[in-house]
C-alpha positions in Angstrom: 19.5 11.0 9.9 20.6 7.2 10.7 19.7 4.4 8.3 17.3 3.1 10.8 15.1 6.4 11.4 15.2 6.6 7.5 13.8 3.7 6.7 11.6 3.8 9.6 9.6 7.0 8.0 9.0 5.1 4.8 7.2 2.3 6.7 3.3 1.6 6.8 3.1 -0.5 10.1 0.3 -2.8 8.7 -2.2 -5.3 10.3 -4.9 -6.9 8.3 -5.5 -10.2 9.4 -9.2 -10.6 9.7 -9.0 -11.7 13.3 -7.3 -8.0 14.5 -8.6 -7.2 17.6 -8.9 -3.4 18.9 -6.1 -4.5 21.3 -3.7 -5.8 19.1 -4.3 -2.6 16.7 -3.8 -0.4 19.9 -0.5 -2.6 20.2 0.5 -1.7 16.6 -0.3 1.9 17.2 2.1 2.0 20.1 4.8 -0.1 18.5 4.5 2.8 15.2 4.8 5.1 17.5 8.2 3.9 19.2 9.7 2.5 16.0 9.2 6.2 14.2 6.9 4.8 11.6 5.2 7.2 9.0 2.1 5.4 9.5 -0.2 2.5 10.6 -2.7 0.5 8.2 -5.7 -1.4 9.5 -8.8 -2.4 8.2 -11.7 0.2 7.7 -13.6 -1.5 10.2 -11.2 -0.8 12.8 -11.8 3.3 12.2 -12.0 5.8 13.4 -8.4 5.2 15.7 -6.6 7.9 18.0 -3.1 8.3 16.9 -0.4 10.0 18.4 1.0 13.3 16.5 3.3 12.6 13.7 1.7 9.2 12.7 -0.7 8.8 9.9 -3.8 6.8 9.1 -3.7 4.3 6.2 -6.4 2.0 5.4 -7.6 -0.3 2.5 -10.3 -0.7 0.0 -11.6 -3.4 -2.3 -9.4 -5.5 0.0 -8.1 -8.3 -0.9 -9.3 -9.6 -3.8 -10.3 -6.3 -5.8 -12.9 -8.0 -7.4 -15.6 -5.6 -5.9 -17.4 -3.0 -7.9 -16.3 0.6 -8.5 -19.0 2.0 -6.5 -18.6 -0.1 -3.7 -14.8 0.4 -3.6 -15.5 4.2 -3.9 -17.9 4.3 -1.0 -15.7 2.2 1.6 -12.7 4.7 0.6 -15.1 7.7 1.4 -16.6 6.4 4.2 -12.8 5.7 5.5 -12.1 9.3 5.0 -14.6 10.8 6.5 -13.4 8.3 10.0 -9.9 9.8 9.5 -8.2 8.4 7.2 -5.3 9.9 5.4 -4.2 7.4 2.7 -6.5 4.6 0.8 -4.6 1.7 -0.3 -7.1 0.1 -3.1 -7.0 -3.1 -5.3 -7.1 -3.5 -9.1 -9.7 -5.1 -10.6 -7.2 -8.1 -11.7 -9.8 -9.6 -14.3 -9.6 -6.7 -16.0 -6.2 -6.6 -16.0 -5.8 -10.2 -17.3 -8.5 -9.4 -20.1 -6.4 -6.4 -21.0 -9.2 -3.6 -20.6 -6.8 -1.5 -19.4 -9.4 1.7 -20.3 -11.4 -0.3 -17.4 -8.8 -0.7 -15.0 -8.3 3.1 -15.4 -12.1 3.5 -14.8 -11.8 1.7 -11.7 -9.3 3.6 -9.9 -10.4 6.8 -11.3 -13.9 6.2 -9.4 -12.0 5.7 -6.3 -9.8 8.6 -7.1 -13.1 11.2 -7.3 -14.5 9.6 -3.7 -11.3 10.1 -2.0 -9.9 13.6 -3.1 -7.9 15.2 -0.4 -6.6 11.7 0.8 -3.4 9.7 -0.8 -4.2 7.0 -3.5 -2.1 3.8 -3.4 -3.1 1.1 -6.1 -1.9 -2.4 -5.4 -1.7 -3.9 -8.6 -0.4 -7.6 -7.2 2.6 -7.6 -9.3 3.7 -11.3 -8.8 0.3 -12.3 -10.8 1.2 -10.3 -13.4 3.4 -10.1 -16.7 5.6 -7.4 -17.0 3.4 -6.1 -19.7 0.6 -6.0 -17.3 2.7 -4.4 -14.6 3.7 -1.6 -17.0 -0.2 -1.2 -18.2 -1.7 -1.3 -15.0 0.7 1.7 -13.3 0.3 3.7 -16.4 -3.5 3.4 -15.9 -3.4 4.3 -12.1 -1.2 7.3 -13.5 -3.9 8.3 -15.8 -6.4 7.7 -13.2 -4.6 10.3 -10.9 -2.8 7.8 -8.2 -0.3 9.2 -5.7 1.1 5.8 -5.6 1.5 2.3 -7.2 1.8 -0.7 -4.8 3.1 -4.1 -5.7 0.9 -6.7 -3.2 -1.8 -7.4 -0.8 0.6 -9.7 1.1 -2.9 -11.9 0.9 -2.3 -13.1 -2.7 -1.3 -17.1 -3.5 1.4 -15.7 -6.3 3.1 -13.6 -4.0 4.1 -10.4 -2.5 7.1 -7.9 -3.5 10.1 -8.6 -5.9 12.9 -6.0 -6.7 12.4 -7.1 -10.4 8.5 -5.7 -10.0 9.6 -2.8 -7.6 12.4 -1.3 -10.4 9.9 -2.0 -13.0 7.6 -0.3 -11.7 9.9 3.0 -10.6 10.7 3.1 -14.2 7.7 3.3 -15.6 5.9 5.9 -13.3 9.6 7.5 -13.1 9.2 10.4 -10.2 5.4 11.5 -11.1 4.0 8.7 -8.4 5.4 6.8 -5.4 6.0 3.0 -5.6 4.6 1.0 -2.8 6.5 -2.4 -1.8 4.5 -4.6 0.5 4.3 -8.4 0.8 7.0 -10.7 1.9 9.7 -8.1 3.2 10.7 -9.7 6.8 14.6 -8.7 7.0 16.4 -5.5 6.9 18.1 -6.9 4.0 14.8 -7.4 2.4 14.0 -3.5 3.1 17.0 -2.3 1.7 16.8 -3.9 -1.6 12.9 -3.0 -1.8 14.2 0.7 -1.2 17.6 0.2 -4.0 15.3 -0.9 -6.2 13.0 2.0 -6.0 10.4 1.4 -3.3 10.0 5.1 -1.4 7.2 3.6 0.6 7.4 0.2 2.6 4.2 -2.0 3.9 5.3 -3.9 6.6 3.9 -6.4 9.6 7.6 -7.2 11.1 8.8 -3.8 11.5 10.6 -4.2 14.5 12.6 -7.0 13.1 13.4 -5.3 9.9 14.3 -2.0 12.0 16.5 -3.9 14.4 18.7 -5.4 11.5 20.0 -1.6 10.6 22.1 0.7 12.1 20.9 3.3 14.4 
């Protein structure tokens, strides 16, 4: 498999701008299929969608702040799955992380996990807003709660997006037991390759075509 094809199969081709239209989502799906991406990731209000074979459907919950009640996040996830979502990217409650209440962080994640059995659950920890110690403790909470992936960023937090340092730390923490998704600010082929080298096995990209254009066929 070429480098380009291999990286393409790691991509969640993403459109989460609140003003995104149905026509733009249709274009996103067509582009994702043409590029060979793994999935499209869109806002839950845009579901359900008709996707071509081989293209998966991801959405978000508690997005982008994470400051929603657990019951609301769980209901949002369950509704999305009922409308065809195969993967849910939830945002942790950053207040609980900052207050050091990791038991409550785990309970929040577990509430969503229980609502979306059968779907892949990715936990967005907003790594740029956390210390290394907070990154480690939040990743451990996500694993204990039954998550499938930990994810760096929403792409909407002013602290920034993914970094290779955060990805490497997340990979070290979860080992090969969970996936690690790098998302936020990845705009070039070099960025994508660096994230994969650091330990990411999924990439959240909106500039997927530009990233792949820089890779060997």
